[in-house]
C-alpha positions in Angstrom: 142.1 116.9 201.1 140.7 114.3 198.7 139.8 115.0 195.1 136.2 114.3 195.9 136.2 117.2 198.5 137.9 119.5 196.0 135.3 118.6 193.4 132.5 119.3 195.8 133.9 122.7 196.8 134.6 123.6 193.2 131.1 122.6 192.1 129.6 124.6 195.0 131.6 127.7 194.2 130.7 127.5 190.5 127.1 127.0 191.4 127.1 130.1 193.6 128.8 132.2 190.9 126.3 131.0 188.3 123.3 131.8 190.5 124.7 135.2 191.4 125.4 136.0 187.7 121.9 135.0 186.6 120.0 136.8 189.4 121.4 139.5 191.6 124.2 140.6 189.3 121.7 141.3 186.5 119.5 143.4 188.7 122.1 145.8 190.1 121.3 148.6 187.7 123.5 151.6 188.0 124.1 155.1 186.6 127.7 155.8 185.5 128.5 159.5 185.4 131.4 161.1 183.5 132.3 164.2 181.5 133.4 164.9 177.9 135.1 168.1 177.0 133.8 168.6 173.4 131.9 172.0 173.6 133.3 175.4 172.5 134.8 177.6 175.2 132.1 179.5 177.1 129.4 177.0 176.4 126.8 175.9 178.9 127.0 172.2 179.9 124.7 169.6 178.4 123.7 166.6 180.4 123.2 163.6 178.2 121.5 160.4 179.4 122.7 157.5 177.3 120.4 154.5 177.5 121.0 151.3 175.5 120.3 147.6 175.2 117.2 147.5 177.5 116.2 144.1 176.1 112.9 144.4 177.9 110.8 141.4 178.8 107.2 141.7 180.2 108.1 140.3 183.7 111.1 142.7 184.3 109.3 145.1 186.7 112.4 146.1 188.5 114.1 147.2 185.3 110.9 149.1 184.3 110.9 151.0 187.5 114.6 151.9 187.3 114.1 153.3 183.8 111.0 155.4 184.8 113.0 156.9 187.7 115.9 158.1 185.4 114.0 161.3 184.9 115.5 162.3 188.3 118.9 162.6 186.5 117.5 165.7 184.9 119.0 165.2 181.5 119.0 167.9 178.8 119.1 165.2 176.0 118.4 161.5 175.9 120.4 159.3 173.5 118.9 155.8 172.9 121.2 153.5 171.0 118.8 150.7 170.5 117.9 147.1 171.4 115.0 148.3 173.5 113.0 145.1 173.0 113.7 141.6 174.2 110.4 139.8 173.7 107.6 139.8 171.1 105.0 141.2 173.5 106.8 144.0 175.2 106.4 147.3 173.2 103.7 148.7 175.5 105.7 147.9 178.7 108.9 149.5 177.2 107.0 152.6 176.2 105.5 152.9 179.7 108.9 152.7 181.3 110.3 155.3 179.0 107.3 157.6 179.2 108.8 160.2 181.5 112.0 160.4 179.3 109.9 160.7 176.0 108.9 164.2 177.1 112.5 165.4 176.9 114.6 166.1 173.7 115.9 162.8 172.5 117.4 160.9 169.5 117.4 157.2 168.8 118.6 154.5 166.4 117.5 150.8 166.2 119.3 147.7 167.1 118.7 144.2 165.7 116.5 143.4 168.7 114.2 146.3 167.8 113.4 144.4 164.5 113.5 140.7 165.5 112.6 138.7 168.6 115.5 136.9 170.2 115.9 133.1 170.0 118.4 130.7 171.6 121.9 130.6 170.2 125.1 129.1 171.5 126.7 131.3 174.1 130.1 129.6 173.4 130.1 130.6 169.7 129.4 134.2 170.8 132.9 134.3 172.3 134.7 133.5 169.0 132.9 135.6 166.4 130.0 138.2 166.2 126.6 136.5 166.4 124.5 135.9 163.4 121.1 137.7 163.8 118.0 135.6 163.4 115.2 137.2 161.4 112.4 134.7 161.6 110.2 136.6 164.1 109.7 140.3 163.2 108.7 142.7 166.0 106.3 145.7 165.9 109.1 148.1 165.2 106.9 150.7 163.7 104.8 150.9 166.8 107.9 151.5 168.9 109.5 154.0 166.7 106.2 155.7 165.9 105.6 156.3 169.6 109.1 157.7 170.0 108.6 160.1 167.1 105.2 161.1 168.3 106.8 162.5 171.5 110.0 164.5 171.5 112.5 161.9 170.1 114.0 162.1 166.6 114.6 159.0 164.5 118.3 158.9 163.4 118.3 155.7 161.4 120.6 156.6 158.5 119.7 160.3 158.8 120.7 163.4 160.8 119.1 166.2 162.7 119.7 169.6 164.2 119.1 170.6 167.9 119.8 173.6 170.0 120.2 172.8 173.7 121.2 175.3 176.4 122.3 177.7 173.6 124.6 175.1 172.0 123.9 174.1 168.3 124.2 170.4 167.8 124.4 168.4 164.6 123.5 164.8 165.3 124.3 162.0 162.8 123.0 158.5 163.0 123.1 155.2 161.3 120.8 152.1 161.4 122.0 148.9 162.9 125.5 147.9 161.6 125.1 144.4 163.1 122.3 143.7 160.5 124.4 145.7 157.9 121.6 148.3 157.7 124.0 151.2 158.2 124.2 153.6 155.2 127.5 155.3 155.7 127.1 157.3 152.5 124.1 159.1 154.1 126.5 160.7 156.5 128.4 162.4 153.7 125.4 164.4 152.6 125.2 166.5 155.7 128.2 168.8 155.3 126.1 172.0 155.5 124.5 170.7 158.8 127.8 170.1 160.4 129.3 173.4 159.3 126.7 175.4 161.3 127.1 173.3 164.5 129.0 174.0 167.6 129.5 170.3 168.2 128.7 167.1 166.2 127.3 164.0 167.9 127.2 160.6 166.4 124.7 157.8 167.3 125.0 154.1 166.3 123.8 150.9 167.9 126.7 148.6 167.0 130.2 150.2 167.1 131.8 148.5 164.2 135.1 150.0 163.0 133.6 151.0 159.7 131.1 153.1 161.5 133.6 154.6 163.9 135.8 155.7 161.0 133.0 157.1 158.9 131.8 159.1 161.9 135.3 160.5 162.4 135.5 161.4 158.8 132.3 163.4 159.2 133.6 165.5 162.0 131.8 163.8 164.8 133.2 164.9 168.2 131.7 162.2 170.3 130.0 158.9 169.1 127.4 157.1 171.3 127.1 153.3 170.9 125.7 150.2 172.6 125.4 146.6 171.5 128.4 145.2 173.3 126.8 144.7 176.7 130.2 145.6 178.0 131.2 142.0 177.1 128.4 140.8 179.4 130.9 138.5 181.1 134.0 140.2 182.4 136.9 139.0 184.5 139.2 140.9 186.9 142.4 142.0 185.2 141.2 140.7 181.9 138.0 142.6 181.1 135.6 141.6 178.4 136.1 138.5 176.3 134.1 139.8 173.3 132.3 142.8 172.0 130.1 140.9 169.4 131.7 143.1 166.7 135.1 144.1 165.5 135.6 146.6 168.3 138.6 145.7 170.5 137.6 144.0 173.7 139.4 146.8 175.8 136.8 149.2 174.4 133.7 147.1 175.3 132.3 149.8 177.6 133.1 153.3 178.7 134.8 156.2 177.1 137.8 155.9 174.7 139.6 158.3 172.4 140.2 157.5 168.7 142.8 159.3 166.7 142.5 159.9 163.0 145.4 162.0 161.8 145.3 165.2 163.8 141.7 164.6 164.8 140.5 162.9 167.9 137.0 161.5 168.3 135.5 160.2 171.6 133.6 156.9 171.7 131.2 156.3 174.5 130.0 152.7 174.7 127.1 151.9 177.1 127.1 148.4 178.6 123.3 148.6 178.6 120.6 147.4 181.0 119.8 144.0 179.7 120.6 140.9 177.8 118.9 138.3 175.8 116.3 136.3 177.7 118.2 133.2 176.4 121.5 134.4 177.9 120.5 135.7 181.4 123.9 136.4 182.8 126.1 139.3 183.9 129.4 138.7 185.6 131.6 141.5 187.0 129.6 143.8 184.7 126.7 145.7 186.2 123.9 146.7 183.9 124.1 150.5 183.3 123.0 153.7 181.8 125.5 156.5 181.4 125.1 160.2 182.1 127.7 162.1 180.1 128.0 165.8 180.9 129.3 167.6 177.8 131.5 170.5 179.0 133.6 173.2 177.3 137.1 172.4 176.1 139.8 173.7 178.4 
């Protein structure tokens, strides 16, 4: 077979892969379900819907319908780890999609794309170091967060809250976006009395930087919820993610992992999210997802 034929075949295959990754692969939304044994013995289970990195654009009707239908998962608690917005004119559409879930108990933190609209940046540079957020085009963050707070969701940007769900007392600690260096880790240390009364402590962050993971563990968090990584966005068989856009190891780009700190173990749940920047519309071996984590009693 001549080199011209090989070139034609290779070009055709790469073209098919590119088209698949930029179209069908990005639309195959899925719900990943798993369990985490973090509750005291005898506790009722708590069903947590972890939603992240929606990156909504006005024309993404399929994604909007998928989100609206997540109420069928019957969660007891919604955890939203940020980057809801992906366009300057999409707050109303995002709120409309989330409307059924906003009636449930929920907590949220912001990501950089809840503050600033995306713009084109080199996808190649993204593979070698965390991206540098652009801050030229502010979004209507207050409209988004104000609507969340007006319903049943609690704002956890550098603060904490107390919830009781299914008879289980939850302390929930949160930080603002670490990718923009808005995380105030010292704020976590001021909630010792809150943690002492809790049956279980949850942590919420957008970007799972190591400093945040360590600070959450030091503050007795049992399970930390995070997003930001998009699961690497592009993954390869046997290799996995090429980047996490942070200092999180690539092997932890999505899913559940255990982190040991002395005798203490904290779980980290990273959601690969539902979207991506409109300037990098690609998913490869990496379905867009939300995660349902059923918190169960320890054995």
